[in-house]
N, C-alpha and C positions, 0 to 999 in steps of 0.2 A: 476374453477379458483378462487384463493383466493383473496379477496379484501384487499388491503392495502391502507390506506389513508395517503397521503403526504401533509403536510402543507407548503405552499410556503410563505416565508417571503416577506414583501414589503419594507424593508429598502432600502435606497439609497445605491448604490454601492460605495465602498471606493475609494477615489481619488488616482491617480497614485503616487502622491508624499508623501503619508502618510503611510510608512511601519509600523510606530508605531501603526497605527489604524487597523492593519490586524490581523494575526493569532498569535501574540506574546504570548508566554507562552505555546502553544501547541507543543508537542514533534515532532521532525523530525524522521519519521519512516524509518526503514531500510528494504530493500527488496533485494532478490537475484533472478535473472532471470536464469532459468534452461535451458539455451542455445537455444533450438528450439524444433521442434516436434519429434526429434530423439527418445526420450524415449517412444513415442507412437507407434513407428514402430516395436520395438522388445523388448524382456525382457532383464534385466540386463544391461541397458544402463548406462554410467557413470553419467549422469545428471538426473537420476530418483530420485525424491525426497526421496523415501523410502529406497534407497540403499547406500552402501559404506560410511556410516557415515554421509551422507548429512542431514538426518533428525535430528540427534543428534546435529550436528554443528549449524543448524538453531536455535534450542532451546537455546544452550549454548551461542550463539553470540547475543542473544536478537533481532534476526531478526523477525519482526512481519508480514511480507508479503513474499510470494513466487510468482514468475511469471512463469506460465506454458504456453505452446504453443500448438496450434492446427492448422493443415493444411487442408484446404478444398480440395486441390488437392489430398492429400493422401487418403482422405475418399471417394471422389466421381468422380475421374478422369475416372474410368471405368464404371460409372453408371450415365447416364443422365436421371434424373427423369422427368416425365411428369406432376407431380402435387406435391403439398406439402405432401399429404398423401403418395405418392410413395417415395418421398425423405426421409421422417421420418421413413418409414418402413425399408428402406435400411440402414439408419444410426443406427437403433436399433440393427443391427446385427454386427456392426463394432468391431473387436478386438482392434483396436486402441483406441476407446473410452472406452473400458473396462479397458485398462491400464491407461487412463486418470482418469477414475472413481476412481481407487485404490489410485492414488496420491492425488486426491482431498479429498477423505475420510480420508486419513492419515493426511493431513493438518488440516482438520476440527477437527479430534480427538485431535490434538496437540494444538488447539486454534490459529493456524496460518491462516491469511487471504490469500485468493487466488485471484489473478488477472490472467485471461486467455486472452492471446493475439492471434489474428488471424495472422498466418504466411503469408508472401507475396507470396502465391502460390495458383493459381486458376485453376480449370479444363479448359483445352483448348477449350472444347466444349462450355463453358460459355462465352468465349471471342472471339472465332473465330480465335485464333492465329494459324498460320501454321509454324511459325519460330520465331527467335529472333527479337527484336526491331531493325529496320533498322538504327536507329540513335545511337544505343549504343550496348553494349554486353548483355543487360538484356534478360534473356531467355523468351521463350513463356509463361511459367507458371506465369510470373509476369505481364502479360497484364490484365488490368482490365476487369471484366465481362461487357457485354453489357447492362445487365439489373440489376440495383441496386435499383429498386423500392421495396416497401414493399410486393409485391406479385410476386417476381421473384425467381429464384433458389438460388441466394446469400442470399436473405432474408429468404428463407425456411431453409437454413443452420444455419443462425444466430438465428432465432427463435427457432430452434430445440435445440441449445446449451442453450439458455435462459430457455427453458422449462425443459430440462433434469436436469439442475443444479440449480433448484429453491429451493432446500433444502427439498423437500417433499419426495424424494426417498432416502432410506437408502443405496441403492446400488450405486447411482451416487454421492451424496454429494451436497454441496452448493458452488457456486461461489459468491464472494463478489463484483467482478467487471469484466467487459468484455471490453477489448481493441480491437476495431473492425478494426483498421487500423494500419499499421506499416511503418513509414517513407514514406508516400505517395509522398512527395516532392523530393524523391531521388530514391526509389526502384521501383515504379510502372511505367508502360507505357501504353498508350501514356501520355506525360506530358501536352499536350494541353487539357485544360479542367480539369486539376487535382484538382483545387480548388473547382469547382462546384461538381465534382464527390465525393470528400471527404466530402463536406457538405451533399450531399445526403446520403452517407453511415452512417454518424453520426445521421442524422435525422431518417433514416430507422431503425437503431439499437435501438434508443431510443423508437420508436413506438413499436418495437417487445418486448423490455424489459418491457415496460408498460403493454403489453398484457399478457406476460407470467411470467417471473421470477422476475421482478422488481430489477434486478441487476443494480448497477451503471454502466454507460457507460463511458469509458475512451477513449480519443482521442485528437488530431490527431496523437500523437506519432511522432511529427515533428523531422526529422533529423536536428541536428545543423550543418550539412555540406550540402552545402557550405555556407560560409559567404557571405554577400552582395558584389557583384562584381565578385564572383567566379563561378557563375552558367554557365552551358552550355545550350544554347537555345534548347528546345525540349528534353533535357536529364534530367535536374533537375532544381529546383527553390530554391533560397537561403531561409534560414529559416525565415528571417525577412519579406521578400516580401510575402512569402507563408502565414505566420501567419496573417499579416495585411489583406490580401485578403480573407482568410477564415473567419476571424472575420466579415468582411463586408458581406460575403455570409450568415452568420448565424445571422446577426443583427435582433433583435426582436424576436428571437426564445425563447419560454418558455417551456423547457423540463419538463416532468411530473415525471421523475426519475432523480436522480443526474447525471450530466454530468461533469466529471472532465477533465480539459485541461491537456494534457500530452506532454512532450518534452524529447528528449534525450540530454545528457550533456557531451559527450565524449570530445568536444573541450574545454569546461570550465575546465574539469579535466586536460587535456593535457597542456593548456596554463596558468593555474592558474590565470585566470583573477580575479581582486578584486570583491567581491560580489556585490558591488553597480553598477559595469559596466558589470557584467556577462551577458551572453546570457539569462540565466534564469531570472535575474532581469529585463532585457529589455522586455522579454516576459510578465512578470507580469505587468509591466507598460502599455504595449499594451492592455492587457486584461482589465485593469482598465479604460483606456482611451476609449475603445470601449464599455464599459458598460456590459462586460460579467458578467453574474449573479453569479459568484463565484470567490473569490479572490485566491483560491488555485491553485498551480501548482504542478503536479505530474511528477517527473523525473523518467521515467519508464525504462530507460536503460542508462548505463554509465560505466565508468571505464577507464582503460588505456590498449591499445593494445601494447603488447611488440614486436609483429612481429617476425622477424628473430633474434632479439636480446634477445629472451626470456631467454636464459641461462646466459646472462651477469649479474654478481652480481650487478653492478651499476644500470643497467636498472631495475632489480627486486626490488632493494631498492627504486628506483624512483617511481615505480608503487605504492608501499605502501605509500610513502610520499605524492604523488599527490592525492591519494584517500582520505587520512586523511585531507589534506588541503582543498580539495573541499567539503568534508562533513562538516567540521567546518565552511567554508564560507557559505554554504547553511543553516547551523544552525542559522546563523545571519540574514537570510532573512526569516521573519516569515511566508510569504505566501507559502513557499516551504513545502509541506506535506510529500513527499516520495522521498527517494534517493535509486536508484536501482543499485546494482553491477551486471554486466552482466557476467554470467557463474561461476559455481563452479569448474568444472573440464574441462580443455582443452582436446582436442582429436587430435590424429595424423591425418594429412590430412587437417585440418582446419588451415589456416595460420593466422587467427585472434586469437591472444593469449591474452585474457583479463582475464583469469580465476584466481581463488585463488590458484589453484594447477596446476602443470605441467601436460603434457599429460597423460591420463589414460594408465596404462601399461596393454595392452590387453593380452599379453602372460602370465603374472602373475595374471591376473584378480584382479588388485588392483589399487587404485588411485595413481597418481604421487606425487612427493614431494610437500609439501606445500610451497608456496612462502611467502616472508615476509608479503605480503598483507593479508595472512590468519590470522595472529595474529593481524594485524592492524584492520581488520574488526571486529574481536572479541572485540577489546577494544573501538570501537567507541560508543559514548553515545549521543543519540539525544535529551536528556533532555534540554529544553531551560530554561535558568535561570529566576527566578522570581525576580523582583526588590525588594530589602530590604525595609522594612517599616521604614521610618524616624521617629525618636523619639518614638519608640515603648515602650521604658523603661521610658519615661518621664511621669510625673503625668498628667493625663487628655489627653494624646496624644495616642489614641487607633488606631491601624491599621484597615484598611477596612477588612471586613469579607472575601472578595475574591479579587483575583488579576487576573482578567480574560483577555484572549485575546479578540480582537474584532471580530475574526472569528476563526473557529476551524478546525484543520486538522484531528482529529480523533485518537489522541494518548491516551494511558492509563498510569497511574502512574507507575513510575519505582520502587516504594516501594512495589509493589505487585509481588510476584514471578510468573513465568510462570507455566502452568499446567504441570503435570507429562507427560513425553514423553515415549511412548512405545519404547523398544529397537529397533534400526534400524538394518537391516541386516548387519552383519559384522562390527557393529559400534565399537566394542572393538578393532578390528584389524586395523581400519582406522580412529581412533579418531584424533582430532587436535593435532599438535605438541606442545611441551612446549611453553607457552607464559608467561603471568604473573602468579605468584604463587597463586593469589587470584583474583576473579572478582565477580561482581554482575550482574546477568542476568535480564534484564527488561522483562516484560510480553510478551508472544508470540502472544496474540490475545485477543478475547473478553472474558468477564467475564460472566459465567452462573449465573442466578439468579432464585431462587424459585418464585412461583407465589405470595406468601404472604410474609409479613414482617418476617424477621428472624434475629437471633443474633447468631453469631458463633465465635469461636476463629479464629483470623486472622493468616494466615500462616506467618512464620518467613522468613526474607530475606535469599536468598541463600548465603552461606558463601564461604569459600575457596574451590577450586576445588579439587576433588580427583586426583590421578595421571593422567596427561593427556595422558600417554602412554596406559592406560587401558580404557579411555573414561568413567571413573566412574562418578557418580553424586556427587554433592556438599556434604560436610560433614555436618551431622546434629548436632544440639546443644546437649551437654551432657545431659543424662537423669537426671531429677531433677534440671536442671539449673533454676535459678530464672528468672522470667519474670517481667520486670519493669511495674508498673501500668500505666494506661493511665493518661496522663497529662490533657486530655480533658474529660469532662463529657457530655453525649448526652442525651437530653430529646426529645422524639418524639412519636407521636401516632403510633398505630399499622398499621393504614391505612390512606391514604390521601384522602379517599373518591373516587368518580368516576373519578376525573380529577384534574389537576393542571393548573392554568391559566398562560399563557406566556404573559407578558406585553410588553410595549414599550421598545425598546432597546433589545428585545429578552432575557428578564430576567425572572426568576421565583424564588419564595420563597417557601420553603417547609413548609406547614401550620403546626403550632404548634411544629416545630422542632427548638431546640436551642442547641448551644454548650457553655459550661462553662469551663473556665480555673480557676484553684485553685491558688496555690502559684507561679506558673511559667507560662509563655506564652506557648501555646500549638499549635500543628498543626494537622489538620485532612485532609483527602483526600476524595473528593466527585467525584464519577464517574456517568455519565449519558450515558447509552449505549442503542442502538436500531438499527433498520435497517439503515445502512449506517453511523451511528455516534458513536463515542467513545470520549466523552468529559471528561477531567480531570481538577479538580480544587483543589488546595491546600489552605486550609483556616487557617489563623493564628489568634489566639485569644490572646489578651493581658492578663496578669496576673490579676486575680480577676474580670474578665469581663464575661458577658453573651451576646451572639449575635444570631440572627436568622440565618438560613442557606439560603443564597441567591446565586444564580448562574446567572451571567450576560453574555451577549454577546454570546448566543448560536448560532449555525450555522443557516444560512438563511433558509435552507430546513430541516424540522424536521419530524420524523415519528410520527404517532398518539400515539403509545405505546412505552414506554421506561422503562428501569430498572434504578433505582437510588440507589446507594450504598454509604454509609458513612463509611469509614474505619478509625478506631482508632488503637492504638498500639496492643491491645489484642483482639479486637472484631470488628465485622462489623454489620451494619444493612442494610437490603435490602428491597426495595419496588418495586412493579410493578404498574404503573399508566399510565394514558393517559394525553396528553398535548392538551390544547385548547387555542385559542386566544380570 
């Protein structure tokens, strides 16, 4: 087992009423949920990340996360293990997991982060279910397991996933986060005791992740249906009552790996509630009031269900408009870290029509027509604006070296292009339909860094797209084109020694590193990346001034080892170092 040291910050939690003191400045990251576990059951599924142009679209749209699914029922309904060893030995042989491996590896290669969600399906031998829920139509497979302890069959399964996808295997790949529950307040049964059972599942998953893969744990993926007053006793619990009760059940918990609070936002999208009164913002305020140790909220499933009106042009336009309005509203709420569009390709037989494309055409083996939301998603930009520096041009009025948020959601600078994406199967035949004639693609994921300081030519921003009908890549700059010199000068040592000290306010200064502006003010980008974190700062330097490189308001939970990169116009410098308090 590899030892990873996590440094827990002791700063006081941000108050509920101070959104300016939270994650302001960190980008709102885009994610696409690939439907459910169907792509694990058979080959050539419409929502397989690798196929039908899906992979190419994720890169071109600047989508930094994908959400994949796994079903315990599918993997072990026919095999009741008697021990952890027996469970893991059986799972090792699963063709379903081999298909999941391939998608995770592809995302890793593309620099796209992977969130794996456990589908709401459990082996009936684990729950004792012999039929559907007597109070509702929920099937037997949605009954909760009887044993949710760290040493029971459910835990053996979760621990196996954490261990398999810890990044040490080139065959399996690496998960960035594991969402271990899915709408427990609405989908699971029995609902009696659902709060306590959800708390147990989150605690158990955290313990297993700490023992094995150290992935971030995400939960509880609360359904935002029903609203208060609309719940059916014994069938579901409204999102607000459930959230408050679960926070009480988890009070005082000190996780050893990051645990991100998640919620779904279909109703915020549908009803276009103002951001300050949205269900998402109300949840953020509840987290703060309860002293939850992280200000971030992950919206891990959302969009608009077109239902039976999926072919109506007005409804299709409304889907695109509502997604755009919701995304923009959440961009104004700095604590919201992730916004997830549920489903790339709809499929026949599923009446929940929230996809970016119409039903997959199985007879022709090709995706359905792209909806207006396809182009809308492509255009969404999660970059949060940085406040302009007042009086920057005035004599003696120099701007601060950084303009940081008070907490960090983990986004990277949009000025850095994404990694090259290997051609997806049939990508040229099923590329995105024409949208804008030109666009800039934000980065798809983490930035690799060499172990020692390096200096290299910075990649140029992606320019206008090649013909969208062919799925071609962006046009390159003409050979021999002039490259503007850097407005910033960087002076820095080859190494920062054994470690950098993180001080009060979660701030660090790069020892011996300075930026200098010549005749004009200049801007540089600093990235701090590591296990669970991707922090971006844009530093503005007044003309004729020299400043040290200081990074403030880092996340409360920091890894011991990080990569620090300073990006200028034509070159970058990269260091690997440790953080100490």
